[in-house]
MARDRENVO-929367 format. One record per atom (N, C-alpha, C): atom name; chain; residue in one letter; y, z, x; residue number from 1. Coordinates in pm, whole numbers, plus 32768, in hexadecimal, padded with zeros to 4 digits. Layout:
[atom CA, A, a, [Y, Z, X], NUM]
...
This chain:
[atom N, A, m, [C486, 6F81, E7CB], 1]
[atom CA, A, m, [C42A, 6F24, E78D], 1]
[atom C, A, m, [C47C, 6EC6, E735], 1]
[atom N, A, q, [C459, 6E46, E739], 2]
[atom CA, A, q, [C49F, 6DE5, E6E9], 2]
[atom C, A, q, [C441, 6D9F, E688], 2]
[atom N, A, v, [C47A, 6D76, E618], 3]
[atom CA, A, v, [C430, 6D2E, E5B1], 3]
[atom C, A, v, [C47C, 6CAE, E593], 3]
[atom N, A, l, [C434, 6C3F, E595], 4]
[atom CA, A, l, [C46E, 6BBE, E571], 4]
[atom C, A, l, [C450, 6BA5, E4DE], 4]
[atom N, A, t, [C4B6, 6B79, E494], 5]
[atom CA, A, t, [C4A0, 6B4F, E40B], 5]
[atom C, A, t, [C4C8, 6ABD, E3FD], 5]
[atom N, A, v, [C479, 6A74, E3B0], 6]
[atom CA, A, v, [C498, 69E9, E390], 6]
[atom C, A, v, [C490, 69DD, E2F9], 6]
[atom N, A, e, [C502, 69BC, E2BD], 7]
[atom CA, A, e, [C50A, 69AE, E22B], 7]
[atom C, A, e, [C511, 6919, E20B], 7]
[atom N, A, s, [C4B3, 68EB, E1B8], 8]
[atom CA, A, s, [C4AA, 685D, E197], 8]
[atom C, A, s, [C4AB, 684A, E100], 8]
[atom N, A, k, [C511, 6806, E0D0], 9]
[atom CA, A, k, [C516, 67DE, E043], 9]
[atom C, A, k, [C4C3, 675F, E036], 9]
[atom N, A, i, [C45E, 6762, DFE1], 10]
[atom CA, A, i, [C3FF, 66F5, DFD3], 10]
[atom C, A, i, [C41B, 66A8, DF52], 10]
[atom N, A, k, [C40C, 6624, DF58], 11]
[atom CA, A, k, [C419, 65D2, DEE0], 11]
[atom C, A, k, [C3AD, 65FF, DE7D], 11]
[atom N, A, p, [C3D0, 6608, DDFC], 12]
[atom CA, A, p, [C371, 663E, DD9A], 12]
[atom C, A, p, [C2E7, 65FC, DD9D], 12]
[atom N, A, d, [C2E2, 6579, DDB2], 13]
[atom CA, A, d, [C260, 6536, DDB1], 13]
[atom C, A, d, [C211, 654A, DE32], 13]
[atom N, A, g, [C24B, 658F, DE96], 14]
[atom CA, A, g, [C206, 65A6, DF14], 14]
[atom C, A, g, [C1D8, 6635, DF2A], 14]
[atom N, A, v, [C1FC, 668F, DECE], 15]
[atom CA, A, v, [C1DE, 671D, DEE1], 15]
[atom C, A, v, [C147, 6735, DEEE], 15]
[atom N, A, a, [C0F7, 66F7, DE9A], 16]
[atom CA, A, a, [C066, 670E, DE9E], 16]
[atom C, A, a, [C02B, 66DE, DF23], 16]
[atom N, A, d, [C05C, 666C, DF56], 17]
[atom CA, A, d, [C029, 6639, DFD6], 17]
[atom C, A, d, [C04E, 6696, E049], 17]
[atom N, A, v, [C0C8, 66C8, E047], 18]
[atom CA, A, v, [C0F3, 6723, E0B1], 18]
[atom C, A, v, [C0A4, 67A5, E0A9], 18]
[atom N, A, q, [C092, 67DA, E030], 19]
[atom CA, A, q, [C046, 6856, E022], 19]
[atom C, A, q, [BFB7, 6845, E051], 19]
[atom N, A, a, [BF7B, 67D2, E034], 20]
[atom CA, A, a, [BEF1, 67B8, E062], 20]
[atom C, A, a, [BEEC, 67B3, E0FA], 20]
[atom N, A, a, [BF51, 6777, E139], 21]
[atom CA, A, a, [BF56, 6770, E1CB], 21]
[atom C, A, a, [BF68, 67FB, E207], 21]
[atom N, A, v, [BFBB, 684E, E1C8], 22]
[atom CA, A, v, [BFCD, 68D9, E1F6], 22]
[atom C, A, v, [BF49, 6924, E1EA], 22]
[atom N, A, d, [BF03, 6911, E17B], 23]
[atom CA, A, d, [BE83, 6955, E168], 23]
[atom C, A, d, [BE1E, 692D, E1D4], 23]
[atom N, A, r, [BE18, 68AC, E1F4], 24]
[atom CA, A, r, [BDBC, 687D, E25D], 24]
[atom C, A, r, [BDE1, 68B9, E2E4], 24]
[atom N, A, m, [BE64, 68C3, E2FF], 25]
[atom CA, A, m, [BE8F, 68FC, E37E], 25]
[atom C, A, m, [BE6A, 6991, E386], 25]
[atom N, A, l, [BE7A, 69D8, E318], 26]
[atom CA, A, l, [BE59, 6A66, E318], 26]
[atom C, A, l, [BDC3, 6A7D, E32A], 26]
[atom N, A, v, [BD72, 6A28, E2EF], 27]
[atom CA, A, v, [BCE1, 6A31, E304], 27]
[atom C, A, v, [BCC1, 6A1A, E398], 27]
[atom N, A, a, [BD02, 69B7, E3D4], 28]
[atom CA, A, a, [BCEC, 699B, E462], 28]
[atom C, A, a, [BD1B, 6A0E, E4BA], 28]
[atom N, A, l, [BD8B, 6A4C, E496], 29]
[atom CA, A, l, [BDBB, 6AC0, E4E2], 29]
[atom C, A, l, [BD59, 6B34, E4D7], 29]
[atom N, A, e, [BD26, 6B49, E460], 30]
[atom CA, A, e, [BCC5, 6BB5, E44B], 30]
[atom C, A, e, [BC49, 6B9E, E4A1], 30]
[atom N, A, a, [BC1E, 6B21, E4AB], 31]
[atom CA, A, a, [BBA8, 6B01, E4FC], 31]
[atom C, A, a, [BBC6, 6B0E, E591], 31]
[atom N, A, a, [BC3C, 6AE3, E5BB], 32]
[atom CA, A, a, [BC5E, 6AE4, E64A], 32]
[atom C, A, a, [BC86, 6B6F, E67C], 32]
[atom N, A, q, [BCC1, 6BC0, E624], 33]
[atom CA, A, q, [BCED, 6C48, E648], 33]
[atom C, A, q, [BD42, 6C4A, E6C9], 33]
[atom N, A, p, [BDAC, 6BF8, E6D2], 34]
[atom CA, A, p, [BDFB, 6BF8, E74E], 34]
[atom C, A, p, [BE40, 6C7E, E763], 34]
[atom N, A, e, [BE3C, 6CAC, E7DD], 35]
[atom CA, A, e, [BE7D, 6D2B, E801], 35]
[atom C, A, e, [BF15, 6D1A, E804], 35]
[atom N, A, g, [BF5B, 6D83, E7E0], 36]
[atom CA, A, g, [BFEC, 6D85, E7EF], 36]
[atom C, A, g, [C03A, 6D3A, E786], 36]
[atom N, A, l, [BFFB, 6D14, E717], 37]
[atom CA, A, l, [C03F, 6CC7, E6AF], 37]
[atom C, A, l, [C030, 6D0E, E629], 37]
[atom N, A, r, [C09E, 6D15, E5E2], 38]
[atom CA, A, r, [C09D, 6D41, E557], 38]
[atom C, A, r, [C0E4, 6CD4, E509], 38]
[atom N, A, y, [C0AC, 6CAE, E497], 39]
[atom CA, A, y, [C0E2, 6C3D, E44B], 39]
[atom C, A, y, [C0D3, 6C59, E3B7], 39]
[atom N, A, a, [C137, 6C32, E36A], 40]
[atom CA, A, a, [C12F, 6C3C, E2D9], 40]
[atom C, A, a, [C17D, 6BC8, E29C], 40]
[atom N, A, a, [C153, 6B9E, E227], 41]
[atom CA, A, a, [C19C, 6B3A, E1DA], 41]
[atom C, A, a, [C1BA, 6B77, E151], 41]
[atom N, A, l, [C237, 6B6C, E129], 42]
[atom CA, A, l, [C265, 6BA6, E0AC], 42]
[atom C, A, l, [C2A1, 6B38, E055], 42]
[atom N, A, m, [C295, 6B47, DFD1], 43]
[atom CA, A, m, [C2D3, 6AE8, DF74], 43]
[atom C, A, m, [C343, 6B30, DF2A], 43]
[atom N, A, r, [C3B8, 6AF4, DF2A], 44]
[atom CA, A, r, [C428, 6B2B, DEDD], 44]
[atom C, A, r, [C40B, 6B18, DE48], 44]
[atom N, A, p, [C450, 6B64, DDF3], 45]
[atom CA, A, p, [C439, 6B5A, DD62], 45]
[atom C, A, p, [C453, 6ACF, DD27], 45]
[atom N, A, d, [C49E, 6A7A, DD6E], 46]
[atom CA, A, d, [C4B5, 69F3, DD39], 46]
[atom C, A, d, [C438, 699A, DD41], 46]
[atom N, A, d, [C3CE, 69CB, DD83], 47]
[atom CA, A, d, [C34F, 6983, DD94], 47]
[atom C, A, d, [C35E, 6900, DDDF], 47]
[atom N, A, e, [C3CB, 68F1, DE2A], 48]
[atom CA, A, e, [C3E1, 6878, DE79], 48]
[atom C, A, e, [C40E, 6897, DF07], 48]
[atom N, A, t, [C427, 6916, DF24], 49]
[atom CA, A, t, [C458, 693B, DFA8], 49]
[atom C, A, t, [C3F2, 6995, DFED], 49]
[atom N, A, i, [C3BF, 6963, E05C], 50]
[atom CA, A, i, [C35D, 69AD, E0AB], 50]
[atom C, A, i, [C3A5, 69E8, E124], 50]
[atom N, A, v, [C38A, 6A67, E13F], 51]
[atom CA, A, v, [C3C1, 6AAA, E1B4], 51]
[atom C, A, v, [C34B, 6AD3, E20C], 51]
[atom N, A, a, [C34B, 6AA2, E286], 52]
[atom CA, A, a, [C2E4, 6AC7, E2E7], 52]
[atom C, A, a, [C31E, 6B2D, E346], 52]
[atom N, A, l, [C2D0, 6B96, E364], 53]
[atom CA, A, l, [C2F6, 6BFC, E3C4], 53]
[atom C, A, l, [C293, 6BF7, E437], 53]
[atom N, A, r, [C2C7, 6BF8, E4B2], 54]
[atom CA, A, r, [C271, 6BF5, E528], 54]
[atom C, A, r, [C2A4, 6C59, E58D], 54]
[atom N, A, q, [C24B, 6CB2, E5B9], 55]
[atom CA, A, q, [C26D, 6D13, E621], 55]
[atom C, A, q, [C209, 6D01, E691], 55]
[atom N, A, l, [C23E, 6CF5, E70A], 56]
[atom CA, A, l, [C1EA, 6CE6, E780], 56]
[atom C, A, l, [C1FE, 6D5E, E7DC], 56]
[atom N, A, d, [C191, 6D92, E813], 57]
[atom CA, A, d, [C19D, 6DFC, E877], 57]
[atom C, A, d, [C1DA, 6DC7, E8F8], 57]
[atom N, A, d, [C1B7, 6D4C, E91C], 58]
[atom CA, A, d, [C1E9, 6D0C, E995], 58]
[atom C, A, d, [C230, 6C8D, E96D], 58]
[atom N, A, a, [C2B4, 6C8E, E973], 59]
[atom CA, A, a, [C304, 6C1D, E943], 59]
[atom C, A, a, [C2E7, 6B9B, E98E], 59]
[atom N, A, a, [C2AE, 6BA5, EA04], 60]
[atom CA, A, a, [C293, 6B2D, EA53], 60]
[atom C, A, a, [C214, 6AE5, EA25], 60]
[atom N, A, v, [C1BE, 6B2A, E9DA], 61]
[atom CA, A, v, [C13E, 6AEF, E9B1], 61]
[atom C, A, v, [C137, 6AED, E919], 61]
[atom N, A, n, [C12E, 6A76, E8E1], 62]
[atom CA, A, n, [C121, 6A67, E850], 62]
[atom C, A, n, [C09A, 6A26, E833], 62]
[atom N, A, p, [C036, 6A74, E807], 63]
[atom CA, A, p, [BFB1, 6A3C, E7EE], 63]
[atom C, A, p, [BFAF, 69D7, E77C], 63]
[atom N, A, l, [C015, 69D5, E728], 64]
[atom CA, A, l, [C018, 6972, E6BD], 64]
[atom C, A, l, [C01E, 68E4, E6F3], 64]
[atom N, A, e, [C05F, 68D4, E765], 65]
[atom CA, A, e, [C070, 684E, E79F], 65]
[atom C, A, e, [BFEB, 680A, E7BC], 65]
[atom N, A, d, [BF81, 6857, E7D3], 66]
[atom CA, A, d, [BEFD, 6820, E7F3], 66]
[atom C, A, d, [BEA3, 6810, E779], 66]
[atom N, A, l, [BED4, 6836, E705], 67]
[atom CA, A, l, [BE82, 6835, E68C], 67]
[atom C, A, l, [BE95, 67B0, E640], 67]
[atom N, A, p, [BE2C, 675F, E633], 68]
[atom CA, A, p, [BE39, 66DE, E5EE], 68]
[atom C, A, p, [BE6E, 66EC, E55E], 68]
[atom N, A, e, [BE49, 6757, E51B], 69]
[atom CA, A, e, [BE76, 676B, E491], 69]
[atom C, A, e, [BF0C, 6788, E48A], 69]
[atom N, A, y, [BF43, 67C5, E4F2], 70]
[atom CA, A, y, [BFD3, 67DB, E4F8], 70]
[atom C, A, y, [C01C, 6756, E50B], 70]
[atom N, A, k, [BFE8, 6704, E564], 71]
[atom CA, A, k, [C022, 667F, E579], 71]
[atom C, A, k, [C01B, 662D, E4F9], 71]
[atom N, A, a, [BFAC, 6637, E4B1], 72]
[atom CA, A, a, [BF9D, 65EF, E433], 72]
[atom C, A, a, [C001, 6622, E3CB], 72]
[atom N, A, l, [C016, 66A5, E3C7], 73]
[atom CA, A, l, [C078, 66DE, E36B], 73]
[atom C, A, l, [C103, 66A5, E387], 73]
[atom N, A, l, [C129, 669F, E405], 74]
[atom CA, A, l, [C1AD, 6669, E429], 74]
[atom C, A, l, [C1BA, 65D8, E3FD], 74]
[atom N, A, e, [C151, 6589, E40E], 75]
[atom CA, A, e, [C154, 64FC, E3E5], 75]
[atom C, A, e, [C15F, 64EE, E34E], 75]
[atom N, A, i, [C11D, 6547, E305], 76]
[atom CA, A, i, [C11F, 6542, E273], 76]
[atom C, A, i, [C1A5, 6570, E23C], 76]
[atom N, A, i, [C1DB, 65DC, E273], 77]
[atom CA, A, i, [C252, 6618, E23A], 77]
[atom C, A, i, [C2D2, 65C7, E255], 77]
[atom N, A, e, [C2D9, 6586, E2C6], 78]
[atom CA, A, e, [C356, 6543, E2EB], 78]
[atom C, A, e, [C388, 64E1, E282], 78]
[atom N, A, p, [C338, 6482, E254], 79]
[atom CA, A, p, [C36D, 6424, E1F0], 79]
[atom C, A, p, [C37B, 645F, E163], 79]
[atom N, A, l, [C344, 64D7, E14E], 80]
[atom CA, A, l, [C34A, 6515, E0CA], 80]
[atom C, A, l, [C3BC, 6579, E0BB], 80]
[atom N, A, r, [C408, 658D, E126], 81]
[atom CA, A, r, [C47A, 65E8, E11D], 81]
[atom C, A, r, [C4E9, 65A9, E0C8], 81]
[atom N, A, a, [C524, 65FB, E071], 82]
[atom CA, A, a, [C594, 65CE, E01F], 82]
[atom C, A, a, [C618, 65E2, E069], 82]
[atom N, A, a, [C616, 6630, E0D4], 83]
[atom CA, A, a, [C68D, 664D, E124], 83]
[atom C, A, a, [C65E, 6672, E1AF], 83]
[atom N, A, p, [C6B8, 666D, E211], 84]
[atom CA, A, p, [C690, 6698, E298], 84]
[atom C, A, p, [C664, 672A, E297], 84]
[atom N, A, p, [C606, 674E, E2EE], 85]
[atom CA, A, p, [C5D9, 67D9, E2F2], 85]
[atom C, A, p, [C646, 6835, E328], 85]
[atom N, A, v, [C640, 68B1, E2FE], 86]
[atom CA, A, v, [C699, 6919, E332], 86]
[atom C, A, v, [C644, 696E, E391], 86]
[atom N, A, v, [C665, 6969, E411], 87]
[atom CA, A, v, [C618, 69AF, E478], 87]
[atom C, A, v, [C66E, 6A20, E4AE], 87]
[atom N, A, e, [C636, 6A99, E4AE], 88]
[atom CA, A, e, [C680, 6B0D, E4E0], 88]
[atom C, A, e, [C625, 6B65, E534], 88]
[atom N, A, m, [C65F, 6BA4, E597], 89]
[atom CA, A, m, [C619, 6C06, E5EA], 89]
[atom C, A, m, [C651, 6C8F, E5C6], 89]
[atom N, A, w, [C5F8, 6CEC, E5AA], 90]
[atom CA, A, w, [C61D, 6D73, E582], 90]
[atom C, A, w, [C5EC, 6DD6, E5EB], 90]
[atom N, A, t, [C637, 6E40, E601], 91]
[atom CA, A, t, [C60C, 6EAF, E653], 91]
[atom C, A, t, [C5E0, 6F1E, E5F6], 91]
[atom N, A, v, [C567, 6F4F, E608], 92]
[atom CA, A, v, [C532, 6FBA, E5B3], 92]
[atom C, A, v, [C56C, 703E, E5E3], 92]
[atom N, A, n, [C5B6, 7080, E58C], 93]
[atom CA, A, n, [C5F1, 7103, E5AC], 93]
[atom C, A, n, [C593, 7175, E588], 93]
[atom N, A, g, [C538, 715A, E52F], 94]
[atom CA, A, g, [C4D8, 71BE, E505], 94]
[atom C, A, g, [C476, 717E, E4A4], 94]
[atom N, A, s, [C3FF, 71B5, E49C], 95]
[atom CA, A, s, [C399, 717E, E445], 95]
[atom C, A, s, [C333, 71EA, E426], 95]
[atom N, A, y, [C300, 71E8, E3AE], 96]
[atom CA, A, y, [C290, 723E, E38B], 96]
[atom C, A, y, [C21C, 71E5, E364], 96]
[atom N, A, r, [C1BD, 71D5, E3BE], 97]
[atom CA, A, r, [C142, 7189, E3AA], 97]
[atom C, A, r, [C157, 70F5, E38B], 97]
[atom N, A, l, [C1CB, 70C0, E3A8], 98]
[atom CA, A, l, [C1E0, 7031, E391], 98]
[atom C, A, l, [C1D9, 6FE2, E413], 98]
[atom N, A, f, [C219, 7015, E47B], 99]
[atom CA, A, f, [C216, 6FD3, E4FC], 99]
[atom C, A, f, [C1E5, 7035, E566], 99]
């Protein structure tokens, strides 16, 4: 099982807008209940760095791509990044109720 992480350092004046877009996307995910997707957004203690975690059961199908709120989040976050995102793929070696 693999988990994708995207770490985005956000300009201080854009953090509230990005968080609002994340909240809207999570509400849409809750309503849509797409199968095979696990998603979380975390804030680092600096209150400017958001880390998104995404795990898919089937790597070929990403239900986020069809979600308008996800597309809106990408449009909002791109100009508000203070640095390029750090994207990493992780292999889960073990998990207790997380993945």
